[in-house]
C-alpha positions as CSV (number, residue, x, y, z in Angstrom):
1,M,-36.5,-86.9,-28.7
2,T,-38.0,-83.9,-27.2
3,S,-41.3,-82.7,-27.7
4,S,-42.8,-78.8,-27.1
5,V,-46.2,-77.9,-26.1
6,Q,-47.6,-74.9,-28.3
7,L,-49.1,-72.1,-25.7
8,P,-51.6,-70.4,-26.8
9,G,-51.6,-66.6,-27.6
10,P,-52.9,-63.9,-26.0
11,V,-56.8,-63.4,-25.6
12,R,-57.9,-60.7,-27.9
13,G,-60.6,-58.3,-28.1
14,E,-62.4,-57.6,-31.4
15,E,-61.0,-55.0,-33.8
16,H,-63.2,-52.5,-34.4
17,A,-62.7,-48.8,-36.0
18,A,-63.4,-45.8,-33.6
19,A,-66.8,-44.2,-34.5
20,A,-64.8,-40.7,-34.5
21,E,-61.6,-39.3,-33.5
22,T,-62.7,-38.5,-30.3
23,V,-65.3,-38.1,-27.8
24,I,-65.3,-34.1,-28.3
25,H,-66.3,-34.8,-31.9
26,L,-69.2,-37.2,-30.8
27,V,-70.6,-34.7,-28.6
28,R,-70.3,-32.0,-30.9
29,E,-72.4,-34.4,-33.6
30,H,-74.9,-34.6,-31.0
31,A,-75.3,-31.4,-30.7
32,R,-75.7,-30.8,-34.4
33,L,-77.8,-33.5,-35.2
34,R,-79.9,-34.2,-31.8
35,P,-79.8,-30.5,-30.4
36,D,-82.4,-30.2,-28.0
37,A,-81.7,-34.0,-26.6
38,V,-80.7,-33.5,-22.8
39,A,-77.3,-34.2,-22.4
40,V,-76.9,-33.3,-18.5
41,E,-79.4,-33.5,-15.7
42,S,-78.5,-31.7,-12.6
43,G,-81.0,-31.4,-10.1
44,E,-84.0,-28.6,-11.8
45,T,-81.0,-28.2,-14.4
46,L,-81.6,-29.8,-17.9
47,L,-78.8,-29.2,-20.4
48,T,-79.3,-30.0,-23.8
49,Y,-76.6,-30.8,-26.3
50,A,-77.0,-27.9,-28.2
51,A,-76.7,-25.9,-24.9
52,L,-74.4,-28.1,-23.5
53,W,-71.7,-27.4,-26.5
54,R,-72.2,-23.7,-26.7
55,R,-71.0,-23.7,-22.6
56,V,-68.3,-26.0,-23.7
57,L,-66.9,-23.3,-26.5
58,V,-67.5,-20.5,-23.8
59,I,-65.2,-21.9,-21.1
60,A,-62.8,-23.2,-23.7
61,A,-62.5,-19.6,-25.0
62,A,-62.2,-18.2,-21.4
63,L,-59.5,-21.1,-21.1
64,D,-57.9,-19.6,-24.2
65,E,-57.7,-16.0,-22.9
66,A,-56.4,-17.3,-19.3
67,G,-53.7,-18.6,-21.6
68,A,-54.3,-22.3,-21.9
69,G,-53.6,-24.1,-24.9
70,P,-52.7,-27.3,-26.3
71,G,-51.0,-30.4,-24.0
72,D,-51.3,-27.9,-21.3
73,R,-52.9,-29.1,-17.7
74,V,-56.3,-27.7,-16.3
75,V,-57.3,-28.8,-12.9
76,V,-60.6,-29.2,-12.7
77,R,-62.3,-29.1,-8.7
78,A,-64.8,-32.0,-9.9
79,D,-68.2,-31.5,-8.3
80,R,-71.3,-33.3,-10.2
81,S,-72.8,-30.7,-11.6
82,A,-73.5,-29.8,-15.1
83,G,-70.9,-26.6,-15.3
84,V,-67.8,-29.3,-14.4
85,V,-68.9,-31.5,-17.2
86,A,-69.2,-28.7,-19.7
87,A,-65.8,-27.6,-18.5
88,A,-64.1,-31.2,-18.3
89,L,-65.2,-31.1,-22.2
90,A,-63.6,-27.7,-22.7
91,V,-60.5,-28.5,-21.7
92,M,-60.3,-31.2,-23.7
93,A,-62.1,-29.4,-27.0
94,L,-58.9,-26.9,-26.2
95,R,-57.0,-29.7,-27.2
96,A,-55.2,-29.2,-23.3
97,V,-55.4,-31.6,-20.6
98,Y,-58.3,-32.2,-18.2
99,V,-57.2,-33.2,-14.5
100,P,-60.2,-33.9,-11.9
101,V,-59.5,-33.3,-8.1
102,D,-61.9,-34.6,-5.9
103,P,-63.5,-31.7,-3.8
104,A,-63.9,-34.3,-0.9
105,H,-60.1,-35.2,-0.3
106,P,-58.2,-33.2,2.3
107,V,-56.1,-30.1,1.6
108,E,-52.9,-31.7,1.7
109,R,-54.0,-34.4,-0.8
110,T,-55.1,-32.2,-3.3
111,A,-52.3,-29.7,-3.3
112,A,-50.1,-32.7,-4.0
113,V,-52.0,-33.3,-6.9
114,V,-52.1,-30.0,-8.4
115,S,-48.2,-29.9,-7.7
116,G,-47.7,-32.9,-9.6
117,A,-50.2,-31.6,-12.2
118,D,-48.4,-28.8,-13.0
119,P,-51.3,-26.9,-14.4
120,V,-51.5,-23.6,-16.2
121,A,-54.7,-22.6,-15.0
122,V,-57.7,-24.1,-12.3
123,V,-61.4,-24.0,-12.9
124,H,-64.5,-24.3,-10.3
125,D,-68.4,-24.2,-10.8
126,G,-68.8,-21.4,-8.3
127,T,-67.8,-23.5,-5.7
128,G,-64.1,-21.7,-5.2
129,F,-60.7,-23.4,-5.4
130,P,-59.2,-22.8,-1.7
131,E,-56.8,-25.5,-2.3
132,A,-54.7,-23.2,-5.0
133,P,-51.2,-24.2,-4.5
134,A,-48.7,-22.0,-2.2
135,G,-46.4,-20.1,-4.0
136,R,-48.0,-19.9,-7.9
137,V,-50.1,-17.6,-8.9
138,L,-52.5,-19.3,-11.2
139,P,-55.6,-18.2,-13.0
140,V,-58.8,-19.7,-11.2
141,L,-62.0,-19.7,-13.7
142,D,-65.6,-19.7,-12.1
143,V,-67.5,-21.5,-15.0
144,A,-70.6,-20.6,-13.2
145,A,-69.9,-16.7,-13.6
146,L,-69.1,-16.9,-17.5
147,P,-72.1,-15.7,-19.2
148,D,-73.9,-17.0,-22.2
149,P,-73.3,-15.0,-25.6
150,P,-76.3,-13.3,-26.4
151,G,-78.9,-14.2,-29.0
152,G,-77.8,-18.0,-28.2
153,T,-74.7,-17.5,-30.4
154,A,-71.5,-19.0,-29.6
155,P,-67.7,-18.4,-29.7
156,P,-66.1,-19.8,-33.0
157,E,-64.6,-23.4,-32.9
158,R,-61.2,-24.4,-32.6
159,E,-59.2,-27.1,-33.8
160,L,-60.1,-30.2,-32.0
161,P,-57.9,-32.9,-30.4
162,R,-56.9,-35.7,-32.3
163,A,-56.6,-39.4,-30.9
164,G,-52.9,-38.9,-30.1
165,D,-53.3,-35.9,-28.2
166,A,-53.7,-36.5,-24.0
167,A,-57.1,-36.6,-22.8
168,Y,-57.0,-36.6,-19.0
169,V,-55.0,-37.3,-16.2
170,V,-56.2,-39.2,-13.1
171,F,-54.1,-39.4,-10.0
172,T,-54.1,-42.8,-8.0
173,S,-52.2,-44.1,-4.9
174,G,-48.7,-44.2,-5.3
175,S,-46.3,-46.4,-3.6
176,T,-43.7,-43.6,-2.7
177,G,-46.3,-41.3,-0.5
178,K,-47.0,-39.5,-3.5
179,P,-50.1,-39.9,-6.0
180,K,-49.5,-40.7,-9.5
181,G,-50.7,-39.1,-12.6
182,V,-52.1,-41.8,-15.4
183,V,-52.2,-40.4,-18.8
184,V,-54.6,-41.2,-21.2
185,E,-55.1,-40.6,-24.7
186,H,-58.4,-39.5,-26.6
187,G,-57.7,-42.5,-28.9
188,S,-57.7,-44.5,-25.8
189,L,-60.8,-43.3,-24.4
190,V,-63.0,-42.8,-27.6
191,N,-62.0,-46.9,-28.1
192,Y,-63.2,-47.7,-24.5
193,V,-66.6,-45.6,-24.8
194,G,-67.6,-47.1,-28.3
195,W,-66.4,-51.0,-26.8
196,C,-68.7,-50.1,-23.2
197,G,-71.5,-48.7,-25.3
198,S,-71.9,-51.9,-27.4
199,L,-71.9,-54.1,-24.0
200,V,-74.6,-51.6,-22.6
201,G,-76.4,-51.0,-26.0
202,R,-78.7,-47.9,-26.8
203,S,-81.8,-48.8,-25.0
204,G,-83.0,-46.5,-22.2
205,D,-81.7,-43.1,-21.2
206,G,-78.0,-42.4,-19.7
207,S,-76.4,-43.1,-16.7
208,P,-76.6,-41.5,-13.1
209,L,-73.4,-40.1,-12.1
210,F,-72.7,-40.3,-8.6
211,A,-69.0,-41.1,-7.8
212,S,-66.4,-38.9,-7.4
213,L,-64.9,-37.5,-11.0
214,G,-61.8,-38.5,-9.8
215,F,-62.7,-42.5,-9.8
216,D,-62.8,-44.6,-12.7
217,L,-66.4,-45.7,-11.7
218,A,-67.7,-42.1,-12.8
219,M,-65.4,-41.8,-16.3
220,T,-67.8,-44.9,-17.2
221,S,-71.5,-43.1,-16.2
222,L,-69.8,-39.6,-17.5
223,W,-68.3,-40.3,-20.8
224,V,-70.1,-43.8,-22.2
225,P,-73.7,-41.7,-22.2
226,L,-72.1,-38.5,-23.5
227,A,-70.7,-40.9,-26.7
228,Q,-74.1,-42.4,-27.3
229,G,-75.9,-38.9,-27.1
230,R,-77.9,-40.3,-24.0
231,R,-78.3,-38.6,-20.8
232,V,-76.1,-37.9,-17.6
233,V,-78.3,-37.5,-14.4
234,T,-75.7,-36.0,-11.6
235,V,-76.5,-37.6,-8.2
236,A,-75.1,-35.5,-5.3
237,G,-75.0,-38.6,-2.8
238,M,-72.7,-41.2,-3.4
239,W,-75.1,-43.3,-0.8
240,D,-78.2,-41.8,-1.7
241,Q,-80.5,-44.5,-2.5
242,A,-83.8,-42.8,-3.3
243,A,-81.8,-40.7,-6.0
244,L,-80.4,-43.4,-7.1
245,F,-83.1,-46.0,-7.8
246,R,-85.8,-44.0,-8.1
247,A,-88.3,-45.4,-10.4
248,R,-87.4,-44.1,-14.1
249,D,-89.1,-43.9,-17.5
250,P,-87.4,-44.6,-19.8
251,R,-84.8,-46.3,-17.3
252,Y,-81.0,-45.5,-17.3
253,T,-79.4,-47.5,-19.8
254,F,-76.7,-48.8,-17.2
255,L,-76.1,-48.1,-13.6
256,K,-72.3,-48.8,-12.6
257,L,-71.7,-50.0,-8.4
258,T,-69.0,-51.5,-7.0
259,P,-69.5,-55.2,-5.4
260,S,-69.1,-52.7,-2.0
261,H,-72.1,-50.3,-3.1
262,A,-74.4,-53.4,-3.6
263,R,-73.9,-54.9,-0.2
264,F,-74.5,-51.5,1.4
265,F,-77.8,-50.9,-0.2
266,D,-78.6,-54.3,0.3
267,V,-79.2,-54.4,4.0
268,L,-80.8,-51.5,4.0
269,A,-85.0,-51.5,4.8
270,E,-85.6,-51.2,1.8
271,P,-83.0,-52.9,-0.6
272,P,-83.0,-51.3,-4.6
273,R,-85.5,-52.8,-7.0
274,Y,-82.9,-52.4,-9.6
275,A,-85.4,-53.1,-12.6
276,R,-87.5,-50.2,-11.8
277,A,-84.5,-47.6,-12.2
278,T,-81.9,-49.2,-15.0
279,R,-81.7,-51.7,-17.6
280,T,-78.2,-52.7,-17.0
281,L,-76.4,-52.9,-13.4
282,M,-72.4,-53.2,-14.2
283,F,-70.4,-54.0,-11.5
284,G,-66.4,-52.5,-11.2
285,G,-63.4,-52.1,-9.1
286,E,-63.4,-55.5,-6.9
287,G,-64.0,-59.0,-7.6
288,L,-67.4,-60.0,-7.9
289,D,-68.4,-62.8,-5.7
290,P,-71.2,-64.7,-7.2
291,A,-73.1,-64.9,-3.4
292,L,-73.3,-61.3,-3.9
293,V,-75.3,-62.1,-7.5
294,R,-77.3,-64.9,-5.9
295,T,-78.5,-62.3,-3.1
296,L,-79.4,-59.7,-5.2
297,A,-81.4,-62.1,-7.7
298,P,-85.0,-61.4,-6.4
299,R,-85.0,-58.0,-7.1
300,L,-82.6,-57.8,-10.4
301,G,-85.9,-58.9,-12.8
302,G,-84.9,-58.9,-16.5
303,V,-81.8,-56.6,-15.8
304,R,-78.7,-57.6,-17.7
305,L,-75.5,-57.9,-15.5
306,I,-71.5,-57.1,-16.7
307,N,-68.9,-57.6,-14.4
308,H,-66.0,-54.6,-15.4
309,Y,-62.3,-55.1,-14.8
310,G,-59.4,-52.8,-15.5
311,P,-57.1,-50.4,-13.5
312,T,-56.7,-47.0,-14.4
313,E,-53.9,-47.8,-16.5
314,T,-56.1,-49.4,-19.2
315,T,-58.3,-46.2,-20.0
316,I,-61.0,-47.3,-17.1
317,G,-61.4,-50.9,-18.5
318,C,-60.4,-53.2,-20.7
319,C,-61.9,-56.6,-19.8
320,A,-65.4,-57.6,-19.3
321,H,-68.2,-60.2,-19.1
322,V,-71.9,-60.2,-20.0
323,F,-74.2,-62.7,-17.8
324,D,-77.8,-62.4,-16.0
325,R,-79.0,-63.9,-12.9
326,G,-80.0,-66.9,-14.1
327,T,-76.1,-67.6,-15.5
328,E,-74.8,-71.0,-13.8
329,I,-71.4,-69.7,-12.1
330,G,-68.8,-72.8,-11.3
331,T,-66.2,-70.0,-10.4
332,P,-65.2,-68.8,-6.7
333,T,-65.7,-65.1,-8.5
334,V,-67.5,-63.6,-11.4
335,P,-65.1,-64.3,-14.7
336,I,-63.9,-61.0,-15.8
337,G,-64.0,-61.9,-19.0
338,T,-62.7,-60.9,-22.8
339,P,-60.8,-57.7,-23.5
340,A,-62.1,-54.6,-25.4
341,W,-61.9,-53.9,-28.6
342,N,-58.6,-53.6,-29.9
343,T,-56.8,-54.7,-26.8
344,R,-55.0,-58.1,-26.2
345,A,-54.6,-59.7,-22.8
346,H,-51.6,-61.7,-21.9
347,V,-51.1,-64.5,-18.7
348,V,-47.7,-64.7,-17.8
349,D,-45.3,-66.1,-15.7
350,E,-42.7,-63.6,-13.9
351,Q,-40.5,-63.7,-16.9
352,L,-43.0,-62.8,-18.9
353,R,-43.8,-65.7,-21.0
354,P,-47.5,-67.4,-21.3
355,V,-48.8,-69.6,-19.4
356,P,-51.2,-72.8,-20.4
357,P,-54.9,-72.6,-19.9
358,G,-56.0,-73.5,-16.5
359,T,-52.4,-72.1,-14.7
360,A,-52.5,-68.5,-12.8
361,G,-50.6,-66.4,-14.4
362,E,-49.7,-62.0,-14.2
363,L,-52.2,-60.2,-16.6
364,V,-50.5,-57.8,-19.2
365,I,-53.1,-55.9,-20.9
366,A,-51.7,-54.6,-24.4
367,G,-53.4,-52.6,-27.5
368,R,-55.4,-49.4,-27.5
369,A,-56.4,-49.8,-24.0
370,V,-53.4,-48.7,-22.5
371,A,-52.6,-45.6,-21.1
372,A,-49.3,-43.4,-22.2
373,G,-47.9,-43.8,-19.0
374,Y,-47.3,-42.0,-15.8
375,L,-47.1,-37.9,-15.9
376,G,-43.4,-36.9,-15.6
377,R,-41.7,-40.6,-15.1
378,P,-40.9,-41.5,-18.7
379,A,-40.0,-45.3,-17.5
380,D,-41.7,-47.6,-15.3
381,E,-41.5,-51.0,-14.6
382,R,-45.1,-51.4,-15.1
383,F,-45.3,-50.3,-18.5
384,V,-43.5,-52.6,-20.9
385,D,-43.3,-53.3,-24.6
386,E,-45.6,-55.9,-26.0
387,S,-42.7,-57.2,-27.9
388,E,-41.1,-58.8,-24.8
389,L,-44.5,-60.9,-24.3
390,G,-43.2,-62.0,-28.2
391,G,-46.0,-59.6,-29.7
392,S,-45.6,-56.7,-31.9
393,S,-43.9,-53.6,-30.7
394,G,-46.3,-51.4,-28.3
395,R,-47.7,-50.3,-25.1
396,A,-48.4,-53.1,-22.4
397,Y,-48.9,-52.7,-18.9
398,R,-48.7,-55.3,-16.3
399,T,-51.5,-55.1,-14.1
400,G,-50.2,-57.0,-11.1
401,D,-53.7,-58.9,-11.2
402,M,-53.1,-62.6,-11.4
403,V,-55.8,-64.5,-13.6
404,E,-56.3,-67.7,-14.6
405,R,-57.6,-68.5,-18.6
406,L,-60.8,-70.5,-18.7
407,D,-61.6,-73.1,-21.4
408,S,-63.9,-70.7,-22.8
409,G,-61.1,-67.9,-23.3
410,A,-62.7,-65.7,-20.5
411,L,-60.4,-65.0,-17.7
412,L,-61.1,-65.7,-14.0
413,Y,-59.6,-63.0,-11.9
414,L,-57.5,-64.8,-8.6
415,G,-56.2,-61.7,-6.5
416,R,-52.8,-59.6,-6.3
417,R,-49.3,-60.3,-6.7
418,D,-48.0,-57.2,-5.1
419,D,-48.7,-54.8,-2.4
420,Q,-52.2,-53.1,-3.6
421,L,-55.7,-53.8,-2.1
422,K,-59.1,-52.4,-3.2
423,V,-61.4,-50.9,-0.6
424,S,-64.7,-50.3,-1.7
425,G,-63.6,-50.0,-5.7
426,H,-60.7,-47.7,-4.9
427,R,-57.0,-49.0,-5.4
428,V,-54.8,-48.6,-2.1
429,E,-51.2,-48.8,-3.0
430,L,-49.9,-50.2,0.6
431,G,-46.6,-48.1,0.1
432,E,-48.4,-45.0,0.2
433,L,-50.5,-45.7,3.5
434,R,-47.4,-47.0,5.1
435,H,-45.2,-44.0,4.3
436,H,-48.2,-41.8,5.9
437,V,-48.1,-43.8,9.2
438,L,-44.6,-44.3,9.7
439,S,-44.3,-40.6,9.0
440,V,-46.5,-40.3,12.7
441,P,-44.0,-39.4,15.5
442,G,-43.9,-42.4,17.6
443,V,-45.0,-45.2,15.0
444,A,-42.1,-48.2,14.6
445,D,-44.0,-50.4,12.5
446,T,-47.2,-50.8,10.6
447,A,-49.5,-53.6,8.8
448,F,-53.0,-53.3,7.3
449,E,-56.0,-55.4,6.3
450,V,-59.2,-55.0,4.5
451,V,-62.4,-55.4,7.0
452,R,-65.2,-56.7,5.0
453,G,-68.8,-55.4,5.2
454,P,-71.4,-54.0,4.0
455,V,-68.9,-51.1,2.9
456,D,-65.5,-52.3,2.9
457,T,-63.2,-50.3,5.2
458,L,-59.1,-50.6,6.0
459,A,-57.7,-51.4,9.3
460,A,-54.5,-50.8,10.8
461,F,-52.3,-52.4,13.2
462,V,-49.7,-50.1,14.4
463,V,-46.6,-50.6,16.5
464,P,-45.3,-47.3,18.7
465,T,-41.8,-46.8,19.7
466,Q,-42.5,-47.4,23.3
467,P,-45.2,-49.5,25.0
468,R,-48.4,-48.3,25.2
469,T,-51.7,-49.7,26.8
470,G,-55.3,-49.1,27.7
471,A,-56.2,-45.6,27.2
472,D,-52.9,-44.3,26.1
473,A,-53.0,-46.9,23.5
474,K,-56.6,-46.1,22.2
475,D,-55.6,-42.2,22.6
476,F,-52.7,-42.6,20.0
477,G,-54.5,-44.6,17.6
478,E,-56.9,-41.9,17.1
479,L,-53.7,-39.6,17.1
480,V,-52.3,-41.6,13.9
481,R,-55.7,-41.9,12.5
482,S,-56.5,-38.2,12.8
483,V,-53.0,-37.3,11.4
484,L,-53.9,-39.7,8.2
485,A,-57.5,-37.9,8.0
486,G,-55.9,-34.8,7.0
487,V,-53.2,-36.0,4.7
488,L,-55.0,-38.8,2.7
489,P,-58.4,-39.4,0.8
490,S,-61.1,-40.5,3.1
491,V,-60.8,-44.0,1.5
492,L,-57.1,-44.5,2.7
493,V,-57.9,-44.0,6.1
494,P,-57.9,-46.6,8.3
495,G,-61.5,-47.2,10.0
496,E,-59.7,-49.1,12.8
497,V,-56.3,-48.5,14.2
498,H,-55.4,-50.9,16.6
499,V,-52.1,-50.2,18.8
500,V,-49.7,-53.8,19.3
501,S,-46.6,-54.3,20.7
502,R,-45.5,-56.2,17.8
503,L,-46.9,-57.9,14.4
504,V,-47.0,-61.2,14.0
505,V,-44.1,-62.9,11.9
506,N,-45.2,-66.1,10.0
507,A,-42.3,-69.1,9.3
508,N,-41.4,-67.0,5.6
509,G,-40.5,-63.7,7.9
510,K,-43.6,-61.9,6.5
511,C,-46.2,-60.2,8.4
512,D,-48.9,-62.2,9.0
513,V,-52.1,-59.8,9.6
514,R,-54.3,-62.6,10.4
515,A,-52.7,-63.8,13.0
516,T,-51.7,-60.3,14.4
517,R,-55.7,-59.6,14.8
518,E,-56.1,-63.1,16.5
519,R,-53.3,-62.1,18.8
520,L,-55.1,-59.0,19.6
521,R,-58.4,-60.7,20.2
522,E,-56.7,-63.3,22.4
523,L,-55.1,-60.5,24.7
524,A,-58.3,-58.8,24.7
525,G,-60.5,-61.7,25.7
């Protein structure tokens, strides 16, 4: 006689109806009901919701005249400014698709993103767009040069987007050496902002926008306040402590940081006092160490804490754990909690079969949080059908993250199962980095590691095709680094490049990066 064990189903987020069909509908409603409330604070500029909506309609009309329409992609040079916020909303209000491009990226990286996006127009806020793709003539729209209509009037509204329309495309690191575009629909975005807004609450006044608009960290700080009718405060510098943490009345509703940000600020001569600036502190982008929370505790006061988790392919975030500085954390990392609204989290083995609680398995996300897929790639092994997991038919995404289901039902992040790293909250596909390093003439092999510190950085170990020692090795390492700096975002460029004669291989035939570093130290010492 045999017996079977009944395994639990997925961890389920609460079922919730959306407050509106899209974020655009919410912003329009705020402009109607609270026209004088400040929507965007950018330096000395205060843009009310009524003024923001007028700018949205003006920019949308100009884009329409330039030939953009429903389903078309429009690249926006994503400086942190009131004009760019209005431009992003205008693109989506036109039922077109917003594609942010980080102005700090190298020209070659930007060109790859623009080429992959295949846009009908590019937009900037008075800064120019020098990276427009060669060989193509595209309309380039300077939104700063568009005059407001006389008498406070605005162009007529067009048909607003629907939940199933694509809202934006964010390009992430790709394993083939080319960035890949994640397509997110309006229904997924409005589901996210509703859920995230319920976590942070409505007390306080918005959030600072200080990260690149092509990064999920900034997506939270942009769309959640606007959906709530609160204020987005643009901050020019990502590491500008004075601007980020100055005392405010009312305080921010929430402030979102990576753990790397928090470690960096904590070692300054005057570490920030979070309670002066914000009601809620949200961590995201990396695993959260309980030791960091304990270190920050004396400066947290009554600030509420949230550990926020989610790959770009799950619409900014798909799980969260809410706690405070007094919460006893008996796990190696702070749990990532439970799923977002209308979202399910499956913990499975390599055959996509459920594993028992307390057992490590891959996290697969299904439901409203899942993006529509990759731009121009109708099939990808990471996107599967939930029916393969024993659920009903629908999109699901294999995160590649290993988790464990705790007795409480919360999920605990354990690490990666594939070739990815996280550096200061940015996802790094080692396949892309390896592709570019091996393209440097004279490089035979390479490996990488994350160097933890106040600001995490990457280190590369490079094997040259011919022996190099002393100054020759140092110069070659600098050459590799300079080539990478010309084609990759700064977060992907290794802070250290070590030239080694060979990579250490372990008993399983795999590169042992830690042993390679130890061997380098022995040779140097």
